[in-house]
LOMAR-45818 format. One record per residue: y, x, z negated of N, C-alpha, C, O in turn. Coordinates in steps of 0.2 Angstrom, whole numbers, always signed. Each point is the difference from the previous one (the first is absolute). Layout:
BEGIN
{site {Y,X,Z},{Y,X,Z},{Y,X,Z},{Y,X,Z}}
...
REM end
This chain:
BEGIN
{site {+108,+687,-742},{-1,-6,+7},{+0,-4,+1},{+3,+0,+6}}
{site {-5,-6,-11},{+3,-6,+1},{+11,+1,+2},{+2,-4,+4}}
{site {+2,+6,-7},{+5,-1,-1},{+2,+3,+10},{+4,-3,+3}}
{site {-8,+9,+2},{+1,+5,+3},{-2,-6,+7},{+1,+0,+6}}
{site {-6,-5,-10},{-5,-7,+5},{+9,-6,+1},{+3,-2,+5}}
{site {-3,+2,-10},{+11,-5,-1},{+1,+4,+4},{-2,-2,+5}}
{site {+4,+7,-4},{+7,+5,+4},{+0,-3,+7},{+4,-3,+4}}
{site {-14,+6,-2},{-1,+0,+6},{+1,-8,+1},{+2,-2,+6}}
{site {-4,-3,-10},{+3,-6,+4},{+6,-2,+3},{+1,-3,+5}}
{site {+3,+5,-10},{+8,+0,+2},{+3,+3,+5},{+5,-1,+4}}
{site {-9,+5,-5},{+4,+7,+8},{-4,-5,+7},{+4,-3,+4}}
{site {-11,+1,-2},{-3,-7,+3},{+6,-3,+0},{+4,+1,+5}}
{site {-4,-5,-10},{+6,-8,+2},{+5,+2,+1},{+3,-3,+5}}
{site {-1,+6,-7},{+5,+3,+5},{+2,+0,+4},{+5,-4,+2}}
{site {-10,+9,+2},{+1,+1,+8},{+2,-4,+4},{+4,+2,+4}}
{site {-6,-6,-4},{+2,-6,+7},{+7,+0,-2},{+4,-1,+5}}
{site {+1,+2,-11},{+4,-2,-1},{+3,+10,+5},{+2,+0,+5}}
{site {-3,+4,-8},{+0,+4,+7},{+1,+0,+3},{+5,+0,+3}}
{site {-10,-1,-1},{-2,-2,+8},{+7,-5,+4},{+4,+1,+4}}
{site {-4,-5,-7},{+5,-5,+3},{+8,+4,+1},{+4,+0,+4}}
{site {-4,+3,-12},{+7,+4,+0},{+0,+6,+8},{+4,+1,+4}}
{site {-11,+2,-4},{+0,+5,+6},{+2,-4,+6},{+4,+2,+4}}
{site {-8,-8,-2},{+1,-4,+4},{+8,-3,+3},{+2,+1,+5}}
{site {+1,-3,-11},{+8,-2,+0},{+5,+4,+4},{+4,-1,+5}}
{site {-7,+8,-12},{+6,+5,+3},{-1,+3,+8},{+4,+1,+4}}
{site {-10,-1,-3},{-4,+3,+10},{+7,-4,+1},{+5,+3,+2}}
{site {-4,-14,-2},{+0,-3,+3},{+7,+0,+1},{+3,+0,+6}}
{site {+0,+1,-14},{+11,+4,+1},{+1,+5,+4},{+5,+2,+3}}
{site {-11,+1,-3},{+2,+8,+6},{-1,-2,+6},{-1,+4,+5}}
{site {+0,-9,-5},{-5,-1,+10},{+8,-3,-1},{+5,+4,+2}}
{site {-4,-12,-5},{+3,-3,+1},{+9,+4,+2},{+4,-1,+5}}
{site {-2,+6,-12},{+5,+3,+0},{+0,+5,+6},{+5,+3,+1}}
{site {-11,-1,+3},{+0,+6,+6},{+1,-4,+6},{+0,+2,+6}}
{site {+0,-11,-6},{+2,-6,+7},{+7,+0,+0},{+3,+0,+6}}
{site {+2,+0,-16},{+6,-3,+2},{+2,+6,+1},{+6,+0,+1}}
{site {-8,+6,-2},{+5,+7,+3},{-1,-1,+7},{+5,+0,+3}}
{site {-11,+0,+2},{-1,-1,+6},{+5,-4,+5},{+3,+2,+5}}
{site {-2,-10,-11},{+4,-6,+5},{+8,+4,-2},{+4,-1,+5}}
{site {-3,+5,-10},{+8,+0,+0},{-2,+8,+3},{+4,+4,-3}}
{site {-8,-2,+7},{+3,+6,+3},{+1,-3,+7},{+5,+2,+3}}
{site {-12,-8,+1},{+2,-2,+7},{+8,-3,-1},{+5,+1,+3}}
{site {-6,-5,-8},{+7,-2,+1},{+9,+6,+0},{+6,-1,+3}}
{site {-9,+5,-6},{+6,+4,-2},{+0,+2,+11},{+4,+0,+5}}
{site {-8,+2,-7},{-1,+5,+11},{-1,-6,+4},{-4,+1,+4}}
{site {+7,-7,-5},{-1,-6,+3},{+9,-1,+1},{+3,-1,+6}}
{site {+0,+1,-12},{+6,-2,-1},{+3,+9,+3},{+2,+0,+6}}
{site {-2,+4,-7},{+1,+6,+3},{-1,+0,+9},{+4,+3,+3}}
{site {-8,-5,+0},{-2,-2,+7},{+4,-5,+2},{+2,+0,+6}}
{site {+0,-6,-13},{+4,-4,+5},{+7,+3,+1},{+3,+0,+6}}
{site {+0,+3,-12},{+7,+5,+1},{+2,+6,+6},{+5,+1,+3}}
{site {-14,+3,-3},{+2,+1,+4},{+1,-4,+10},{+1,+4,+5}}
{site {-2,-8,-6},{-3,-3,+7},{+10,-4,-1},{+4,+3,+4}}
{site {-2,-6,-7},{+3,-1,-3},{+10,+3,+4},{+4,-2,+4}}
{site {-7,+8,-7},{+6,+7,+1},{-4,+2,+7},{+5,+2,+4}}
{site {-10,-2,-2},{+1,+2,+8},{+2,-6,+4},{+4,+1,+5}}
{site {-5,-5,-6},{+3,-7,+4},{+7,-2,+0},{+2,-5,+4}}
{site {+2,+7,-8},{+6,+1,-2},{+4,+4,+6},{+4,-2,+5}}
{site {-7,+10,-8},{+0,+7,+5},{-2,+0,+6},{+1,+5,+3}}
{site {-5,-11,+2},{-1,-1,+5},{+3,-5,+2},{+1,-1,+6}}
{site {+4,-4,-13},{+6,-5,+7},{+5,+4,-2},{+5,-1,+2}}
{site {-5,+7,-6},{+8,+2,+2},{+0,+6,+6},{+5,+2,+2}}
{site {-11,-1,+0},{-1,+5,+6},{+1,-6,+7},{+2,+3,+5}}
{site {-3,-7,-4},{+0,-6,+3},{+8,-1,+1},{+3,+1,+5}}
{site {+0,-2,-10},{+4,-3,+2},{+7,+7,+1},{+5,-3,+2}}
{site {-5,+9,-2},{+4,+4,-2},{-4,+1,+10},{+4,+0,+4}}
{site {-12,+0,-2},{+2,+1,+6},{+2,-6,+5},{+0,+2,+6}}
{site {+0,-10,-8},{+2,-1,+4},{+11,-4,+3},{+2,-3,+5}}
{site {+0,+6,-11},{+6,+5,-3},{-1,+7,+7},{+0,-3,+6}}
{site {+0,+9,-7},{-1,+3,+4},{-2,-1,+11},{+2,+3,+5}}
{site {-6,-8,-7},{-2,-5,+7},{+7,-2,+3},{+1,+1,+6}}
{site {+3,-6,-11},{+5,-2,+2},{+4,+3,+1},{+2,-1,+6}}
{site {+2,+6,-11},{+7,+6,+3},{-6,+5,+8},{+5,+3,+4}}
{site {-10,-3,-1},{-2,+1,+4},{-2,-3,+5},{-4,+3,+4}}
{site {+7,-10,-3},{+1,-1,+4},{+6,-3,+2},{+2,-2,+5}}
{site {+0,+2,-10},{+8,-3,+1},{+4,+8,+2},{+5,+0,+2}}
{site {-7,+7,-3},{+0,+3,+4},{-2,+3,+6},{+4,+2,+3}}
{site {-12,-2,-1},{-1,+1,+5},{-1,-7,+5},{-1,+1,+6}}
{site {+1,-6,-8},{-1,-6,+2},{+5,+0,+9},{-2,+1,+6}}
{site {+10,-2,-10},{+3,-2,+7},{+2,+7,+5},{+2,+0,+6}}
{site {-4,+10,-9},{-4,+5,+6},{-8,-5,+4},{+0,-2,+6}}
{site {-3,+1,-10},{-8,-1,+5},{+4,-7,+5},{-5,-3,+3}}
{site {+8,+1,-3},{+2,-7,+5},{+3,+2,+5},{-2,-2,+5}}
{site {+8,+5,-7},{+3,+3,+6},{-3,+5,+2},{+5,+4,+2}}
{site {-9,-2,-2},{-5,+6,+2},{-4,-6,+5},{+2,-1,+6}}
{site {-5,-2,-9},{-5,-5,+3},{+4,-6,+6},{-1,-5,+4}}
{site {+6,+8,-6},{+3,-6,+6},{+4,+5,+6},{+2,-2,+6}}
{site {+1,+9,-10},{+2,+5,+6},{-9,+2,+6},{-1,+1,+6}}
{site {-4,-2,-11},{-6,+2,+6},{+1,-3,+2},{+3,+2,+5}}
{site {-4,-11,-5},{-2,-3,+6},{+5,-3,+6},{-1,-4,+4}}
{site {+10,+9,-7},{+3,+0,+6},{+6,-5,-4},{+3,-5,+3}}
{site {-2,+7,-7},{+9,-3,-3},{-1,+6,-3},{-3,+4,-2}}
{site {+13,-7,+5},{+2,+8,-3},{+8,+0,-3},{+2,-6,-1}}
{site {+1,+12,-1},{+8,-4,+0},{+5,-4,+6},{+5,-4,-1}}
{site {-8,+7,+6},{+3,-4,+6},{-4,-7,+3},{+4,-4,+2}}
{site {-6,+4,-3},{-4,-5,+3},{-6,+0,+2},{-3,+5,-2}}
{site {-4,-11,+7},{-4,+4,+1},{+1,+9,+5},{+5,+2,+4}}
{site {-8,-1,-5},{-6,+6,+3},{-3,-3,+7},{-4,-5,+0}}
{site {+5,+7,+6},{-1,+2,+7},{-6,-1,-2},{-1,+3,-5}}
{site {-5,-7,+6},{-8,+3,+4},{-3,-3,-7},{-6,-2,+1}}
{site {+9,+1,-7},{-2,-1,-6},{-5,-6,-1},{+1,-4,+4}}
{site {-6,+3,-10},{-1,-7,-1},{+5,-8,-1},{+0,-6,+0}}
{site {+5,+14,-3},{+5,-6,-3},{+3,-3,+9},{+0,-6,+2}}
{site {+3,+9,+2},{+2,-1,+7},{-5,-5,+2},{+1,-6,+0}}
{site {-7,+7,+0},{-3,-5,+4},{-2,-7,-5},{-3,-5,+2}}
{site {+4,+6,-7},{+1,-7,-4},{+5,-4,+3},{+0,-6,+0}}
{site {+5,+10,+1},{+6,-4,+0},{+3,-2,+9},{+4,-3,+3}}
{site {-11,+8,-1},{+3,-3,+8},{-6,-6,+1},{+0,-5,+4}}
{site {-6,+5,-8},{-7,-3,-1},{+4,-7,+2},{+1,-4,+5}}
{site {+0,+6,-15},{+5,-7,-2},{+6,-5,+1},{+1,-5,+3}}
{site {+1,+10,-5},{+7,+0,-4},{+5,-1,+10},{+5,-3,+1}}
{site {-7,+6,+2},{+6,+4,+6},{+7,+0,-4},{+1,-1,-6}}
{site {+3,+2,+14},{+7,+1,-3},{+3,-5,-8},{+5,+2,-2}}
{site {-9,-6,-2},{+3,-7,-6},{-1,+0,-3},{-3,-5,+0}}
{site {+2,+12,-8},{-2,+3,-2},{+3,-8,-6},{+6,+0,+0}}
{site {-8,-4,-3},{+0,-5,-8},{+4,+5,-3},{-1,+6,-1}}
{site {+5,-9,-1},{+3,+3,-8},{-3,-5,-4},{-2,-6,+1}}
{site {+1,+14,-6},{-6,-4,-5},{-8,+1,+2},{-4,-2,-4}}
{site {+2,+5,+9},{-6,-2,+1},{-4,+9,-1},{+3,+5,+1}}
{site {-11,-7,-3},{-1,+8,+1},{+1,+2,+1},{-1,+5,-3}}
{site {+3,-5,+9},{+2,+9,+6},{+6,+1,-3},{+1,+6,-2}}
{site {+2,-12,+3},{+10,+2,-6},{-2,+5,-5},{+2,+6,+0}}
{site {-4,-8,-4},{-1,+2,-6},{-6,+3,-1},{-3,-2,-5}}
{site {+1,+8,+8},{-5,+6,+2},{+7,+5,+2},{+3,+5,-2}}
{site {+0,-8,+8},{+7,+5,+2},{+5,+2,-3},{+3,+5,+1}}
{site {-3,-9,-4},{+6,-1,-7},{-4,+4,-5},{+3,+4,-4}}
{site {-7,-4,+4},{-1,+6,-7},{+0,+7,+4},{+4,+5,-1}}
{site {-9,-5,+7},{+0,+7,+3},{+7,+3,+0},{+0,+6,-1}}
{site {+8,-11,+3},{+6,+1,+0},{+3,+3,-5},{+6,+1,+1}}
{site {-11,+1,-9},{+4,-4,-5},{+1,-3,-5},{+2,+2,-6}}
{site {-5,-8,+10},{-1,-6,-6},{-5,+2,-5},{-2,-5,-3}}
{site {-2,+9,+1},{-4,+6,-8},{+5,+1,+0},{+4,+2,+5}}
{site {-2,-2,-9},{+0,+9,-7},{-5,+3,+0},{-5,-2,-3}}
{site {+6,+10,+7},{-5,+5,-3},{+3,+5,-6},{+6,+1,+0}}
{site {-8,+0,-3},{+0,+5,-4},{+5,+6,+2},{+5,-1,+4}}
{site {-6,+8,-8},{+0,+5,+1},{-5,+4,-1},{-5,-2,-2}}
{site {+5,+8,+3},{-10,+2,+1},{+1,+1,-8},{-4,-4,-2}}
{site {+6,+7,-2},{-2,+0,-7},{+1,-4,-3},{-1,+0,-6}}
{site {+2,-8,+8},{-2,-7,-2},{-8,-1,+3},{-5,-3,-3}}
{site {+5,+5,+11},{-7,-4,+3},{-5,+6,-4},{-4,-3,-4}}
{site {+4,+12,+4},{-8,+2,-7},{+4,-3,-5},{-4,-5,+0}}
{site {+10,+4,-5},{-3,-3,-9},{-6,-9,+4},{-5,-2,-4}}
{site {+6,-1,+11},{-2,-6,-2},{-10,+4,+2},{-6,-1,-1}}
{site {+11,+7,+4},{-10,+2,+1},{-7,+2,-2},{-6,+0,+1}}
{site {+13,+3,-6},{-5,+3,-8},{-1,-7,-4},{-6,+0,-1}}
{site {+9,-4,-1},{+1,-5,-3},{-8,-4,+1},{-4,-2,-3}}
{site {+5,+3,+11},{-9,-4,+4},{-5,+5,-2},{-6,-2,-1}}
{site {+8,+8,+1},{-4,+5,-3},{-3,-2,-5},{-6,+0,+0}}
{site {+10,-1,-5},{+1,+0,-9},{-5,-7,-1},{-4,+0,-5}}
{site {+6,-7,+11},{-4,-3,-3},{-7,+1,+3},{-4,-2,-3}}
{site {+3,+5,+9},{-7,+0,+0},{-2,+6,-2},{-1,+3,+5}}
{site {+1,+0,-10},{-2,+2,-5},{-1,-2,-3},{-6,-1,+1}}
{site {+8,-3,-7},{-1,-3,-5},{-6,-7,+1},{-5,-1,-4}}
{site {+7,-1,+8},{-4,-5,+4},{-9,+2,+4},{-5,-3,+2}}
{site {+6,+11,-1},{-9,+0,+0},{+0,+2,-8},{-6,+0,-2}}
{site {+10,+3,-2},{-3,+2,-5},{-1,-6,-6},{+1,+1,-6}}
{site {-4,-9,+9},{-1,-6,-4},{-6,+0,+2},{-4,-2,-4}}
{site {+4,+4,+9},{-11,-3,+4},{-4,+5,-5},{-5,-3,-1}}
{site {+6,+7,-1},{-5,-2,-4},{+0,+7,-5},{+6,+2,-1}}
{site {-10,+3,-2},{-1,+7,-4},{-4,+0,-1},{-5,-3,+0}}
{site {+7,+12,+2},{-4,+6,-2},{-4,+1,-4},{+2,-1,-6}}
{site {-8,+3,+7},{-4,+2,-8},{-1,+6,+0},{-5,+2,-3}}
{site {+12,+3,+5},{-3,+9,-3},{-7,+1,+8},{-1,+5,+3}}
{site {-1,-10,-2},{-8,+3,+1},{+1,-1,+8},{-6,-1,+3}}
{site {+12,+0,+2},{+1,-1,+8},{+3,-5,+4},{+3,+0,+5}}
{site {-7,-5,-9},{-5,-7,+2},{+6,-5,-2},{+2,+0,-6}}
{site {+0,-3,+9},{+7,-5,+2},{-6,-5,-3},{-6,+0,+2}}
{site {+8,-4,-6},{-4,-8,-3},{+7,-5,+0},{+6,+1,-3}}
{site {-6,-6,+7},{+1,-8,-4},{+3,-1,-7},{-4,+3,-3}}
{site {+9,-5,-1},{-3,-1,-6},{+2,-6,-1},{+5,-2,+2}}
{site {-10,-2,-6},{-2,-8,-2},{+3,-3,-4},{+1,+1,-6}}
{site {+3,-7,+11},{+5,-4,-2},{+0,-4,-5},{+5,-4,-1}}
REM end
């Protein structure tokens, strides 16, 4: 019996050590769990930053492509629009059209003496062939380039989340 009592004393004396061991193990598991969470957060943050960089690079490439297409479109379509606008207000390939805005400006401002190098003279010169307008195919290519650039630029404004609602991207 005495031996059983001594064993009970040893076991009871050992209990605080066992409790400390259990507490230590629980604390270690908690710390390891927090470390795992921090690693997961860091990994998710790095992945998000990589996605953001890739999206920014793709956006920059689309902007450059749109700018190039706008330039091409303006080069081919611009002269045709300019000549068309000049024709609309009365500048033609043989001179100002009688009764037009151009004829009225010539009569009111310049009379019979249009000064060389004046805005009126430059507009008339352009309408008489001073601006080279491309062929119909070149103008069509310019219009296509302008349309493609509009499509690229339109796609940069937001994102479609497959629910049919367009939302602006947060920059």
